[in-house]
C-alpha positions in Angstrom: 14.4 -30.8 -22.1 17.1 -32.4 -19.9 16.5 -33.1 -16.2 18.7 -30.1 -15.4 16.6 -27.9 -17.7 13.5 -29.0 -15.9 15.0 -28.1 -12.6 16.1 -24.7 -13.8 12.6 -24.0 -15.1 11.1 -24.9 -11.8 13.4 -22.9 -9.6 13.3 -19.9 -12.0 9.6 -19.6 -11.4 10.1 -19.1 -7.6 9.0 -15.6 -6.6 11.2 -13.2 -4.7 8.9 -12.3 -1.7 10.2 -8.7 -1.7 10.5 -7.9 -5.4 7.4 -10.0 -6.2 9.0 -11.3 -9.4 10.3 -14.7 -10.5 14.0 -15.1 -9.5 14.7 -16.3 -13.0 13.6 -13.0 -14.4 15.9 -11.3 -11.8 19.0 -13.3 -12.9 19.2 -14.8 -9.4 19.6 -18.3 -10.7 23.2 -19.1 -11.6 24.0 -22.8 -12.1 21.9 -25.9 -12.0 23.7 -29.3 -12.1 22.1 -32.8 -11.9 24.0 -36.0 -11.2 21.7 -39.0 -11.0 18.8 -38.0 -8.9 20.7 -35.2 -7.0 20.4 -31.6 -8.0 22.7 -28.7 -7.0 21.2 -25.2 -7.5 23.3 -22.1 -7.1 21.4 -18.8 -6.6 22.6 -15.2 -5.9 20.7 -13.0 -3.5 20.6 -9.3 -4.0 22.4 -8.3 -0.8 24.3 -9.8 2.2 21.8 -10.5 5.0 18.8 -10.5 2.7 15.8 -10.8 5.1 14.0 -13.1 2.6 17.1 -15.4 2.2 15.7 -18.3 4.2 12.4 -18.3 2.5 13.9 -18.1 -1.0 16.3 -20.9 -0.2 13.4 -23.1 1.1 11.2 -22.3 -2.0 14.1 -23.1 -4.4 14.7 -26.4 -2.6 11.0 -27.3 -2.7 10.7 -26.3 -6.4 13.7 -28.4 -7.4 12.5 -31.4 -5.3 9.1 -31.2 -7.1 10.7 -32.2 -10.4 10.1 -35.8 -11.2 13.4 -37.8 -10.9 14.9 -35.5 -8.3 15.3 -37.0 -4.8 18.1 -34.9 -3.3 18.6 -31.1 -3.5 21.5 -28.9 -2.5 21.1 -25.1 -2.6 24.3 -23.0 -2.8 23.5 -19.4 -1.8 25.7 -16.5 -2.9 25.4 -12.7 -3.4 25.2 -10.6 -6.5 28.2 -8.5 -7.5 27.9 -4.7 -7.5 27.6 -4.8 -11.3 24.9 -7.4 -11.1 23.0 -5.3 -8.5 23.4 -2.2 -10.6 22.0 -4.0 -13.7 19.1 -5.3 -11.5 18.1 -1.9 -10.2 18.2 -0.4 -13.7 15.9 -3.1 -14.9 13.5 -2.7 -12.0 13.3 1.0 -12.7 12.3 0.3 -16.3 14.5 3.0 -17.8 13.5 5.7 -15.3 16.2 7.8 -13.7 17.1 7.3 -10.1 14.9 9.2 -7.7 12.2 9.9 -10.3 8.7 9.9 -9.0 6.8 7.0 -10.8 3.3 8.1 -9.9 2.9 11.1 -12.2 -0.2 12.0 -14.2 0.8 9.5 -16.9 1.0 6.5 -14.5 -1.6 3.8 -14.7 -1.4 3.5 -10.9 -4.4 5.0 -9.1 -3.2 7.2 -6.2 -5.9 7.6 -3.5 -5.3 9.9 -0.5 -7.3 9.0 2.6 -7.8 12.2 4.5 -9.8 13.6 7.4 -10.3 17.0 8.9 -9.4 16.0 12.4 -7.7 13.1 14.2 -9.4 10.3 16.1 -11.9 9.4 13.4 -10.3 6.1 12.6 -8.8 7.2 9.3 -5.7 5.0 9.6 -7.7 2.0 10.6 -9.9 2.4 7.6 -6.9 2.9 5.3 -5.1 -0.2 6.6 -8.2 -2.4 6.2 -9.1 -0.9 2.9 -5.6 -1.7 1.6 -5.8 -5.3 2.7 -9.3 -5.7 1.3 -8.2 -4.3 -2.1 -5.2 -6.8 -2.1 -7.6 -9.6 -1.3 -9.4 -8.8 -4.5 -6.2 -9.5 -6.5 -5.0 -5.9 -6.9 -1.4 -4.9 -6.4 -1.5 -2.5 -3.5 1.0 0.0 -2.0 0.5 2.0 1.2 2.4 5.1 2.2 2.0 6.2 5.8 2.3 10.0 5.4 1.0 10.7 8.9 4.6 11.3 10.0 3.8 12.7 13.5 1.1 10.1 14.2 2.2 7.1 12.3 0.3 3.9 13.1 0.1 1.8 9.9 2.9 -0.6 10.8 1.1 -1.6 14.0 -2.3 -1.9 12.4 -0.8 -4.2 9.8 1.1 -6.3 12.3 4.6 -5.3 10.9 7.0 -6.1 13.7 8.9 -3.2 15.4 12.3 -2.7 13.9 11.3 -4.0 10.5 13.0 -1.8 7.8 12.8 -1.7 4.1 15.5 -3.7 2.3 18.0 -1.5 0.5 19.5 -2.5 -2.8 22.0 0.2 -3.7 19.7 3.3 -3.9 16.4 1.4 -4.0 14.4 0.6 -0.9 12.1 -2.4 -1.0 9.1 -1.8 1.3 8.0 -4.6 3.8 5.0 -6.6 2.7 2.1 -7.3 5.1 -1.0 -9.1 4.0 0.1 -8.6 0.4 0.3 -4.8 0.9 3.7 -3.1 0.3 4.0 -0.6 3.1 6.4 2.2 4.1 6.2 4.4 7.2 8.5 6.7 9.1 8.2 4.4 12.0 10.4 1.9 10.1 13.3 4.3 10.1 13.4 5.4 13.8 16.4 4.4 15.9 15.8 1.9 18.7 14.1 3.7 21.6 12.8 6.5 19.4 9.1 7.0 19.2 8.6 10.7 18.5 9.1 12.6 15.3 9.4 16.4 15.9 9.9 17.8 12.4 8.8 20.9 10.7 7.8 21.7 7.0 11.0 21.1 5.0 11.8 17.8 6.7 8.2 16.6 6.3 8.2 17.5 2.6 11.5 15.7 2.0 10.3 12.6 3.8 7.1 12.3 1.8 9.0 13.0 -1.4 11.5 10.2 -0.6 8.7 7.8 0.1 7.4 8.4 -3.4 10.7 8.4 -5.2 13.2 6.2 -3.4 10.9 3.4 -2.3 10.5 0.8 -5.1 6.8 -0.4 -5.1 7.0 -2.0 -8.5 3.9 -2.1 -10.7 0.8 -1.1 -8.6 -2.8 -1.0 -9.3 -3.5 1.3 -6.4 -1.3 3.4 -4.1 -3.1 4.4 -0.9 -1.6 7.3 1.1 -2.7 7.6 4.8 -2.7 11.4 5.2 -2.2 13.3 8.5 -5.4 15.0 9.8 -6.0 18.5 8.8 -4.6 20.7 6.0 -1.0 21.3 7.1 2.5 21.0 5.5 2.1 17.4 4.3 -1.3 18.0 2.7 0.2 21.0 0.8 3.3 19.0 -0.2 1.3 16.1 -1.6 -1.0 18.5 -3.3 2.0 19.9 -5.2 3.6 16.4 -5.9 0.4 14.6 -6.7 -2.2 17.1 -8.0 -3.9 14.4 -10.0 -4.6 12.1 -7.0 -8.0 11.0 -5.9 -9.2 11.8 -2.3 -11.3 9.7 0.1 -12.6 11.8 3.0 -13.2 10.0 6.3 -15.4 11.4 9.0 -17.6 10.3 11.9 -21.3 11.0 12.2 -20.6 13.8 14.7 -21.4 17.2 13.3 -18.2 18.7 14.7 -16.1 16.1 12.8 -18.2 16.4 9.7 -17.7 20.2 9.5 -13.9 19.8 9.6 -13.9 17.0 7.2 -15.6 19.2 4.6 -12.7 21.6 4.8 -10.1 18.9 4.1 -12.1 17.9 0.9 -12.3 21.6 -0.2 -8.6 22.1 0.2 -7.8 19.0 -1.7 -10.0 20.1 -4.5 -8.2 23.5 -4.8 -5.0 21.7 -5.6 -6.7 19.9 -8.5 -7.3 16.6 -6.7 -10.7 14.9 -7.1 -12.8 13.9 -4.1 -14.2 10.5 -5.0 -16.3 9.8 -2.0 -16.9 10.0 1.8 -16.5 7.2 4.3 -18.4 7.5 7.6 -16.7 5.7 10.4 -18.0 4.9 13.9 -21.6 4.9 12.6 -24.5 3.6 14.6 -24.4 -0.1 15.3 -27.1 -2.6 16.2 -27.1 -4.9 19.3 -28.3 -8.5 19.1 -31.7 -7.4 20.5 -32.1 -4.9 17.7 -31.3 -1.8 19.8 -29.4 0.7 17.7 -26.6 2.6 19.5 -25.6 6.0 17.9 -22.8 6.9 20.2 -21.5 9.7 17.8 -24.9 10.6 16.3 -25.9 9.9 12.7 -25.9 11.6 9.3 -22.5 13.2 9.4 -21.2 11.3 6.4 -24.2 12.2 4.3 -23.8 15.8 5.2 -20.1 15.8 4.2 -21.0 14.2 0.9 -23.8 16.7 0.3 -21.6 19.7 1.1 -18.7 18.5 -1.2 -21.2 17.9 -4.0 -22.5 21.5 -3.8 -21.4 24.3 -6.1 -17.8 25.2 -5.4 -16.1 28.6 -5.2 -17.2 31.3 -7.6 -20.2 29.2 -8.6 -18.2 26.4 -10.1 -20.0 23.1 -10.2 -18.4 20.4 -8.1 -18.5 16.7 -9.1 -21.0 14.4 -7.3 -19.4 13.1 -4.2 -21.2 10.0 -2.9 -21.2 8.5 0.6 -19.4 5.3 -0.3 -19.5 3.5 3.1 -20.9 3.8 6.6 -18.8 1.7 8.9 -20.4 0.9 12.3 -18.6 0.9 15.6 -17.1 -2.5 16.1 -15.1 -4.1 18.9 -13.7 -6.5 16.3 -12.4 -3.6 14.2 -10.6 -2.2 17.2 -9.3 -5.5 18.4 -7.9 -6.3 15.0 -6.1 -3.0 14.9 -4.5 -3.6 18.3 -3.4 -7.1 17.3 -2.2 -6.1 13.9 -4.7 -8.4 12.2 -7.1 -6.4 10.0 -10.8 -7.3 10.6 -11.3 -7.8 6.9 -9.1 -10.9 7.2 -9.8 -12.0 10.7 -13.6 -11.5 10.8 -14.8 -10.5 7.4 -18.4 -11.3 8.5 -18.3 -8.6 11.1 -20.4 -5.6 10.2 -17.4 -3.2 10.0 -15.4 -5.7 8.1 -18.2 -6.3 5.6 -18.6 -2.6 5.1 -14.9 -2.1 4.3 -14.9 -5.1 1.9 -17.9 -3.6 0.1 -16.0 -0.2 0.0 -13.0 -1.9 -1.5 -15.2 -3.6 -4.1 -16.8 -0.3 -5.0 -13.4 1.5 -5.4 -11.9 -1.4 -7.3 -14.7 -1.5 -9.9 -15.2 2.2 -10.1 -11.9 2.7 -11.9 -10.2 6.0 -12.8 -10.7 7.9 -16.0 -8.0 8.2 -18.7 -8.7 11.9 -19.3 -5.5 13.9 -19.2 -3.2 10.9 -19.3 -0.9 9.9 -22.2 -1.6 6.4 -23.5 1.2 4.0 -24.2 0.9 4.3 -28.0 3.6 4.4 -30.6 3.1 5.6 -34.1 4.5 3.2 -36.8 
């Protein structure tokens, strides 16, 4: 290989931080020229004003400079032509038509809805931390904030206000926080807007667009932070994703547990499978050994027991385990307020450790292949 070929190989391996693929595979590397010990690299970004432009340029310069024999690097930055962008979006879709939902029953991506019967049980905090904990285990994670009226995921993940998905023609690339690709209605509100007052049809369309127009790429797990209750969005997602798995979040309080049971039963009626219960705000121990049960105890076990009981018309429900009991934790609350998930900032905290353990359980539990077509071809 010539020196220029070594430089091309090095810069082609640089990863686009939004698309999460090498820029060489995306045809973003145009020309590489070497004269003496000086290299000139020309790259083409996807769009004008690409938010990742500075990082890509720096990574390309560093990659070229790492090649033995190169002492000086110049990076020329251009923009793809419309035809090049069109070819790129078609390649990213992998042959799927535009606005086609990629998370159908045949998809290898696990779709997990995190639901609760009522608000205020810490469902979104659990979802955000679970997503990050799963990503820390090396899984490719996407997160949809479907709680349109009470969106909070961007703040919990530390995504700066005003951050929007990057648009490449009709594809939207979700922002990435802590290795989690995330989309929320909060990213689309105009400056000064903080309230969404929409009814059924608009809610349905929004959720559908999150699942079709946002390009997540290949995911191992897509988490969906559901709104509390069993309203319009729960019904819409039940219709769009009847094969999804459901994680029910409750507190130990009997009043919360009773409502959480309903959300699990409604999900099951759409064909979705309840894979477990998470008890949040569970009793916690003080340094002197005193146990504080501010919201009581046992609610999570009661929800799991009720959802494991025979269903309607005597049908036998699947076993629904209590997967985690997350104690009350100042660190969990502080991390949410600061946009720094406790599983990263203080993984040794009791709540952080419980969520990391939950992520490990979910990651290794897997999802069955029953009912899905396998990628086989007859010769």
